[in-house]
C-alpha positions as CSV (number, residue, x, y, z in Angstrom):
1,M,61.7,-34.3,-87.5
2,E,60.0,-35.0,-84.1
3,Y,57.0,-32.8,-83.1
4,L,57.0,-31.9,-79.4
5,P,54.3,-30.3,-77.3
6,N,53.4,-26.6,-77.7
7,G,54.7,-26.4,-81.2
8,Y,58.4,-27.3,-80.6
9,T,60.3,-29.6,-82.9
10,L,63.5,-31.7,-82.7
11,T,65.9,-33.1,-85.2
12,T,68.8,-35.3,-84.0
13,G,71.2,-35.3,-86.9
14,S,74.2,-37.7,-87.1
15,G,76.0,-38.4,-83.8
16,A,73.0,-37.9,-81.6
17,F,70.2,-40.2,-80.3
18,P,66.6,-40.0,-81.5
19,L,63.9,-39.0,-79.2
20,S,63.5,-41.9,-76.7
21,T,61.2,-43.1,-74.0
22,D,64.0,-42.4,-71.5
23,S,64.0,-38.7,-72.4
24,M,60.2,-38.4,-72.3
25,L,60.0,-40.1,-68.9
26,L,62.8,-38.0,-67.5
27,S,61.4,-34.7,-68.7
28,H,58.0,-35.6,-67.2
29,F,59.6,-36.6,-63.9
30,V,61.7,-33.4,-63.5
31,Q,60.2,-30.8,-61.1
32,L,60.9,-27.2,-62.1
33,G,60.7,-24.4,-59.6
34,K,59.9,-20.9,-60.5
35,A,62.2,-19.6,-63.3
36,A,64.4,-22.7,-63.0
37,N,68.0,-22.5,-64.1
38,V,68.7,-25.9,-65.5
39,L,72.0,-27.7,-66.4
40,D,71.8,-30.7,-68.7
41,L,74.9,-32.9,-68.5
42,G,75.4,-35.0,-71.6
43,A,72.8,-32.9,-73.4
44,G,73.2,-34.5,-76.9
45,C,71.1,-32.6,-79.5
46,G,69.2,-30.7,-76.7
47,T,66.3,-33.1,-76.4
48,L,65.7,-32.7,-72.6
49,G,66.3,-28.9,-72.8
50,I,63.7,-28.4,-75.5
51,L,61.2,-30.7,-73.7
52,L,61.6,-28.7,-70.5
53,C,61.3,-25.4,-72.4
54,A,58.1,-26.7,-73.9
55,R,56.8,-27.5,-70.5
56,D,57.8,-24.2,-68.8
57,E,58.1,-20.9,-70.6
58,F,60.3,-19.4,-67.9
59,C,63.0,-22.0,-67.4
60,R,66.5,-21.6,-68.9
61,V,68.7,-24.5,-69.9
62,T,72.5,-24.9,-70.4
63,G,73.5,-28.1,-72.1
64,V,77.0,-29.6,-71.9
65,E,77.8,-32.1,-74.7
66,L,81.1,-33.8,-75.6
67,S,80.2,-34.7,-79.2
68,Q,80.7,-31.9,-81.7
69,Q,78.1,-33.4,-84.1
70,A,75.5,-33.5,-81.3
71,H,76.4,-30.0,-80.1
72,L,75.8,-28.7,-83.6
73,A,72.5,-30.4,-83.8
74,A,71.5,-28.8,-80.5
75,E,72.4,-25.4,-81.8
76,E,70.3,-26.0,-84.9
77,N,67.3,-27.1,-82.6
78,I,67.8,-24.0,-80.4
79,Q,67.7,-21.7,-83.4
80,R,64.8,-23.4,-85.2
81,N,62.7,-23.2,-82.0
82,H,63.7,-19.6,-81.3
83,L,65.1,-20.5,-77.9
84,Q,68.4,-18.5,-78.2
85,D,67.4,-16.4,-75.1
86,R,66.6,-19.5,-73.0
87,M,68.9,-22.3,-74.2
88,V,72.6,-22.6,-74.8
89,S,74.7,-25.6,-75.8
90,I,78.4,-25.9,-74.7
91,C,80.7,-28.4,-76.5
92,A,82.8,-29.6,-73.6
93,D,83.8,-32.5,-71.4
94,L,81.6,-32.4,-68.3
95,R,84.5,-33.7,-66.3
96,D,86.4,-30.4,-66.7
97,V,84.0,-27.8,-68.1
98,S,84.2,-24.4,-66.5
99,L,80.8,-23.6,-65.1
100,P,79.8,-21.2,-62.3
101,M,79.7,-23.2,-59.0
102,G,76.3,-23.4,-57.3
103,A,74.6,-21.4,-60.1
104,F,71.9,-24.0,-61.1
105,S,68.7,-24.9,-59.3
106,V,68.1,-28.0,-61.4
107,C,70.5,-30.5,-63.0
108,V,69.3,-33.3,-65.4
109,S,71.0,-36.1,-67.2
110,N,70.2,-39.1,-69.4
111,P,73.6,-40.6,-68.9
112,P,75.4,-43.6,-70.5
113,Y,74.1,-46.9,-69.1
114,F,76.9,-49.3,-70.0
115,S,80.3,-49.6,-68.3
116,G,83.3,-48.7,-70.4
117,G,86.1,-51.1,-71.5
118,P,86.8,-53.3,-74.5
119,A,83.5,-55.3,-74.1
120,S,81.4,-52.2,-74.5
121,K,82.9,-51.0,-77.8
122,E,79.9,-52.3,-79.7
123,N,77.8,-49.7,-78.0
124,P,77.9,-46.0,-79.3
125,L,80.1,-43.7,-77.3
126,A,77.0,-41.8,-75.9
127,R,75.9,-45.1,-74.3
128,R,79.2,-45.9,-72.7
129,E,80.8,-44.7,-69.5
130,D,84.3,-44.2,-71.1
131,T,84.0,-40.4,-70.7
132,C,81.3,-40.2,-68.0
133,S,81.3,-42.6,-65.0
134,P,78.6,-42.2,-62.4
135,A,81.1,-40.8,-59.9
136,Q,82.2,-38.1,-62.5
137,L,78.6,-37.3,-63.3
138,F,77.6,-36.8,-59.7
139,S,80.7,-34.7,-59.0
140,A,79.8,-32.4,-61.9
141,A,76.2,-32.1,-60.8
142,S,77.1,-31.4,-57.2
143,K,79.5,-28.6,-58.1
144,A,77.0,-26.9,-60.4
145,L,74.0,-27.1,-58.1
146,K,73.1,-24.6,-55.5
147,Y,72.4,-25.8,-52.0
148,G,68.9,-27.3,-52.0
149,G,69.0,-27.8,-55.8
150,D,67.8,-31.0,-57.4
151,F,69.5,-33.5,-59.7
152,F,67.2,-35.7,-61.8
153,L,68.4,-38.7,-63.9
154,V,67.2,-41.9,-65.6
155,H,69.1,-45.1,-65.4
156,K,68.9,-48.9,-65.3
157,P,67.5,-50.5,-62.1
158,E,70.6,-52.7,-61.6
159,R,72.7,-49.6,-61.0
160,L,70.5,-48.2,-58.2
161,A,72.7,-48.9,-55.2
162,E,75.8,-47.5,-57.0
163,L,73.9,-44.3,-58.0
164,I,72.7,-43.7,-54.4
165,A,76.2,-44.3,-53.1
166,C,77.7,-41.9,-55.6
167,G,75.2,-39.3,-54.7
168,A,75.9,-39.6,-51.0
169,K,79.6,-39.0,-51.6
170,E,78.8,-35.7,-53.3
171,N,76.3,-34.4,-50.7
172,L,73.4,-35.4,-53.0
173,E,70.7,-37.2,-51.0
174,A,68.3,-39.5,-52.8
175,K,64.8,-38.1,-52.3
176,R,62.5,-39.7,-54.8
177,L,62.7,-43.0,-56.8
178,R,60.2,-44.0,-59.5
179,L,60.3,-47.6,-60.7
180,V,59.1,-47.9,-64.3
181,R,57.9,-51.1,-66.0
182,H,57.2,-51.3,-69.7
183,K,54.2,-53.6,-69.1
184,E,51.9,-53.9,-66.1
185,G,53.2,-56.7,-63.9
186,G,56.4,-57.0,-65.7
187,S,60.0,-56.5,-64.5
188,I,61.3,-53.0,-63.7
189,N,63.0,-51.6,-66.8
190,L,64.0,-48.1,-65.8
191,I,64.4,-46.0,-62.7
192,L,64.0,-42.3,-62.3
193,L,65.9,-40.6,-59.4
194,Q,65.7,-37.2,-57.7
195,F,68.7,-36.1,-55.5
196,R,68.8,-33.0,-53.4
197,K,72.0,-31.2,-52.6
198,G,72.3,-31.0,-48.8
199,G,69.0,-32.9,-48.5
200,K,67.9,-34.7,-45.4
201,P,67.4,-38.5,-45.4
202,G,63.9,-39.6,-46.6
203,L,63.1,-41.5,-49.8
204,I,59.7,-41.5,-51.6
205,I,59.2,-44.6,-53.8
206,E,56.8,-44.5,-56.7
207,E,55.8,-47.1,-59.3
208,E,54.4,-46.7,-62.8
209,Y,54.0,-48.8,-66.0
210,L,53.7,-47.8,-69.6
211,H,51.4,-50.4,-71.0
212,H,48.6,-52.6,-69.7
213,S,49.0,-56.3,-69.9
214,D,47.1,-56.4,-73.2
215,G,49.6,-53.9,-74.7
216,T,47.4,-50.8,-74.7
217,P,48.9,-47.6,-73.3
218,S,48.5,-46.8,-69.7
219,A,47.2,-43.4,-68.3
220,Y,50.9,-42.7,-67.4
221,Y,52.0,-43.3,-71.0
222,K,49.3,-41.0,-72.3
223,E,50.2,-38.3,-69.9
224,I,53.9,-38.4,-70.9
225,Y,53.1,-38.4,-74.6
226,H,50.2,-35.9,-74.4
227,L,47.7,-38.3,-75.8
228,P,43.9,-38.2,-75.2
């Protein structure tokens, strides 16, 4: 059992990933407008949705998850946290799920990082792109977002150019990029990206690190994990 801010809890169950730094970083990076209607693509056991609901009592989250086991874990988390009126999990393939077009103000995703194919079979399915390539992910996000809506995701830095290109093809303009290092002065380990549907060119670049060079947590880390 993971204990989240404001009294919320999370269990992952089999077939879903445990609470990760990636999810904590992304949930902190997401900007929620008033009464945001959020779509979580590849929602797993509902981690991002619950983190966002813990942040904002007025947001609503729809999660789309391919794995039946992860979907069932999400439903359990929704019920245990009494979020039935604010969260729903749909067990479906994001490539062909039927969702109302342009209905969401925010889309989020912690997608697979590794390309598909035989060499990737050692990685769990949720970490592989066999069923969710970047092009397919951006296509789903663009269809679901209203004009002016935002798509937030976390990924590996070596995929940056590809991600921006995929967004451009789907009328999703990269607006904000946060470079995250595990340690001060170290290499960039993760990137956080915000795209806007129909947005004008103009990219803001930010940099953060999680630990000082001596290994102690940074102010950014403490803010993300709600530490004093």
